[in-house]
C-alpha positions in Angstrom: -16.4 63.6 50.0 -14.7 66.9 49.3 -11.4 65.7 48.0 -9.8 69.1 48.7 -10.6 68.9 52.4 -10.2 65.3 53.6 -10.8 64.6 57.3 -9.6 61.3 58.6 -8.3 60.0 61.9 -7.7 57.3 64.5 -9.9 56.0 67.3 -8.3 54.1 70.1 -6.6 54.2 73.5 -3.0 55.1 74.3 -2.4 56.5 70.8 -0.5 59.7 71.4 2.7 58.3 70.0 1.0 57.1 66.8 2.9 58.0 63.6 -0.3 57.7 61.6 -0.8 61.5 61.5 2.6 62.0 59.9 2.1 59.2 57.3 -1.3 60.4 56.2 -0.4 64.1 56.2 2.5 63.5 53.9 0.4 61.2 51.7 -2.3 63.9 51.5 0.3 66.5 50.5 1.8 64.2 47.9 -1.6 63.6 46.4 -2.3 67.4 46.2 -5.1 67.1 48.8 -5.8 69.4 51.8 -6.8 67.5 54.9 -6.1 66.6 58.5 -5.6 63.3 60.4 -7.1 63.5 63.9 -6.2 61.4 67.0 -9.3 60.5 69.0 -7.7 59.0 72.1 -10.3 57.7 74.6 -7.7 58.0 77.4 -8.0 61.7 76.9 -11.7 61.8 76.2 -13.3 60.6 79.4 -16.8 59.4 79.1 -16.8 59.3 75.3 -18.0 55.9 73.9 -17.1 54.4 70.6 -20.5 54.9 69.2 -20.4 58.6 70.1 -17.1 59.0 68.3 -18.4 57.3 65.2 -21.5 59.6 65.2 -19.2 62.6 65.7 -17.0 61.9 62.7 -20.1 61.2 60.5 -21.5 64.6 61.5 -18.2 66.3 60.9 -17.9 64.9 57.3 -14.9 62.6 57.8 -13.9 60.3 54.9 -13.3 57.7 57.5 -11.1 56.6 60.4 -8.7 54.0 61.5 -9.6 52.0 64.5 -7.1 50.4 66.9 -6.9 48.8 70.4 -9.3 48.1 72.1 -12.0 48.6 69.5 -11.2 46.5 66.5 -13.9 44.0 67.3 -16.3 46.2 69.3 -16.7 48.5 66.3 -18.1 45.8 64.0 -21.8 45.8 65.2 -21.9 49.6 64.9 -21.2 49.6 61.1 -23.6 49.4 58.2 -21.5 46.8 56.4 -18.1 45.1 56.4 -15.9 44.0 53.5 -16.0 40.2 53.0 -12.3 39.8 53.9 -12.9 41.9 57.0 -15.8 39.7 57.9 -13.5 36.6 57.6 -10.9 38.1 59.9 -13.6 39.3 62.4 -11.9 42.6 63.2 -12.0 46.1 61.7 -9.1 48.6 61.6 -10.4 50.9 58.9 -13.9 52.5 58.5 -14.9 54.5 55.5 -17.9 56.9 55.6 -19.8 57.4 52.4 -22.3 60.0 51.5 -25.3 59.9 53.9 -23.1 58.5 56.7 -23.0 54.9 55.6 -20.1 53.3 57.5 -18.2 50.3 56.0 -15.5 48.3 57.8 -12.3 46.9 56.3 -9.2 45.2 57.7 -5.9 46.5 56.3 -3.8 44.9 59.1 -4.0 41.6 57.2 -2.4 42.9 54.1 -0.1 45.2 56.1 1.4 42.3 58.0 1.7 40.2 54.9 3.5 42.8 52.9 5.8 43.7 55.7 6.7 40.0 56.3 7.4 39.5 52.6 9.6 42.6 52.4 11.7 41.8 55.5 11.7 38.1 56.2 10.6 36.8 52.8 7.7 34.6 51.8 9.9 31.4 52.2 10.2 32.0 55.9 6.5 31.3 56.3 5.9 28.5 53.8 5.3 25.2 55.7 6.3 26.7 59.0 4.9 26.2 62.5 4.3 29.6 64.1 3.3 30.5 67.7 0.9 33.5 67.7 0.6 35.2 71.0 -2.6 37.2 71.1 -6.0 36.4 69.6 -7.6 39.8 69.7 -8.2 42.1 66.7 -4.5 42.4 65.7 -4.0 38.7 66.4 -6.9 37.7 64.1 -5.5 39.8 61.3 -2.0 38.3 61.7 -3.4 34.7 61.8 -5.1 35.1 58.5 -2.1 36.9 57.0 0.1 33.9 58.1 -2.3 31.5 56.3 -2.0 33.8 53.2 1.8 33.3 53.5 1.5 29.5 53.5 2.1 28.7 57.2 1.4 25.1 57.9 0.3 25.3 61.6 -0.4 28.2 63.9 -0.1 27.6 67.6 -2.5 29.9 69.4 -2.1 31.5 72.8 -4.0 34.2 74.6 -4.9 34.7 78.3 -8.5 34.9 77.2 -9.3 31.3 76.4 -12.6 32.2 74.8 -10.9 34.4 72.2 -8.3 31.8 71.4 -10.9 29.0 70.9 -13.0 31.3 68.7 -10.1 32.1 66.4 -9.1 28.4 66.3 -12.7 27.5 65.2 -12.7 30.2 62.5 -9.3 29.1 61.1 -10.2 25.4 61.3 -13.4 25.9 59.4 -11.6 27.7 56.5 -8.2 26.0 56.4 -8.8 22.6 58.1 -8.3 21.2 61.6 -4.5 20.8 61.1 -4.1 24.5 60.4 -4.0 25.5 64.1 -4.1 24.2 67.7 -4.0 25.7 71.2 -0.7 26.1 72.9 -0.1 23.4 75.5 3.1 24.7 77.0 4.0 28.1 75.7 7.8 27.9 76.4 8.0 24.5 74.7 5.8 25.5 71.8 8.0 28.5 71.2 11.1 26.4 71.3 9.7 23.9 68.8 8.4 26.5 66.3 10.0 28.2 63.3 8.6 31.6 64.2 6.8 33.6 66.9 4.5 36.7 66.6 3.5 39.0 69.4 0.1 40.4 68.5 -0.8 41.6 72.0 -0.4 45.2 73.2 2.1 44.0 75.8 5.4 45.8 75.1 4.0 49.1 73.9 4.4 52.4 75.7 2.3 52.3 78.8 2.0 48.5 78.8 5.5 47.3 79.5 6.6 43.6 79.4 7.1 40.7 77.1 4.4 38.0 76.8 6.8 35.5 75.1 9.0 33.2 77.2 12.6 34.3 76.5 13.9 30.9 77.4 12.1 29.4 74.4 13.7 31.8 71.9 16.7 30.8 69.8 18.9 31.8 66.9 17.0 29.7 64.3 13.7 31.6 65.0 12.2 34.5 63.2 10.3 36.8 65.6 7.7 39.5 64.6 5.9 42.1 66.6 2.9 44.2 65.6 3.9 47.1 68.0 5.9 50.1 66.8 5.7 52.3 69.9 8.4 51.6 70.8 9.9 50.3 67.6 12.0 47.8 69.5 9.9 46.1 72.2 11.2 43.9 75.0 10.2 40.9 72.9 12.1 42.1 69.8 15.2 42.9 71.8 15.1 39.5 73.5 14.8 37.7 70.2 17.5 39.7 68.6 19.8 39.0 71.6 19.3 35.3 70.9 20.4 35.8 67.3 16.9 35.5 65.8 15.8 37.4 62.7 13.3 40.1 63.9 10.5 42.1 62.3 9.2 45.2 64.1 5.7 46.5 63.7 6.9 49.4 61.6 6.4 47.8 58.2 2.9 46.6 59.1 2.0 50.1 60.2 3.2 51.6 56.9 1.6 48.9 54.6 -1.7 49.0 56.4 -1.7 52.8 56.1 -1.1 52.6 52.3 -4.2 50.5 51.9 -6.2 52.6 54.4 -5.3 55.8 52.5 -6.5 54.2 49.3 -9.8 53.3 50.9 -10.2 56.8 52.3 -9.3 58.8 49.2 -9.4 56.4 46.2 -5.7 57.3 45.6 -2.9 54.7 46.0 0.0 56.4 47.9 3.7 55.8 47.2 4.7 53.0 49.6 8.4 53.8 49.3 7.7 57.4 50.2 5.6 56.4 53.1 8.3 54.1 54.4 10.8 57.0 54.3 8.2 59.3 56.0 7.8 56.7 58.7 11.6 56.4 59.3 11.8 60.2 59.6 8.8 60.6 61.9 10.1 57.7 64.1 13.5 59.3 64.4 11.9 62.6 65.4 9.5 61.0 67.9 12.2 58.9 69.6 15.1 61.3 69.6 
C-alpha cells in the first residue's frame, strides 16, 4: 500500500448521508497521509453486484473498504479470510486488501458498540441485565456479541426473519450457554420486563422510516440504544427519551468502529477524541 495515497471507501445501500468520508478524511490529514474515502452506493450504481465492487477496488489499489447494509453477511464468502472474532460474529463491516489483492474481513462494529456503550451508559448498565435486541442481521449480530462482552445476562432476540434469529440464538448459546439468550415471546411484554433495548435494524434511518420497538413497552427505568445515526435521533430514540429512558444514539458506535477500521486500513491508530469532534461537526453541517 502506498501510504501517501490511501484509497478507502464504503460499500452499501442508502449511504449518501454517511459521515464516514468526513471522519476518514480528517484522520488521514491528521496522520499526514494523502487519500480519499469513496462512497459506493448500490442504489446509485444499478446493476453493480457486490463481487464486482470488490474486484474494482482491488484493481484500483484500495487499502480496503467498510461494508454496510445489506452486505455485512453476503460479503463473507467473497473474501480470502476473516479475522477469528469476525468469524465468531458472522458478519463483516471492514475489508482490508493486501498486496496481491488478498481480501481479509473484520468486524469493528462489535468493539464500536461496546466502547460507545461504556462511554455513554457505563459498563454497569449492562452487567447482569436482560436486554431486548431487535434485529438479528449483520449489525444485530455484532451488537449481540458486544452485549455479551459487556456482561449482559440474557439477550431476548427478535427479528421478522425467524431463521436469522434462530441462527444467532444457536451461535450465542454454543459460546455462552443456553441461558444467555432466548426468542422474544411477546415483544411488548419482553421490552417492558427488560433493563435495556437495542434497535439493530435499519428501520428508522433516512429512507426507511418507522420504529420497530413497541413504544408502549418503554419506560423511564430503561436504557435504549440505536445503531443508526442517519438521523442521529430516530423515532425509537425520541420515543424512549420521551418516556424518560437514558438513550444512546448510533453516533458513538459509528466513531469507535471507524477508529478501529482506520487502524486496520493504515496501521495508524487515530485520535478518538478528535474523531468524535469531527463527527459532531460533520453531523451539524449535514443536518443544519
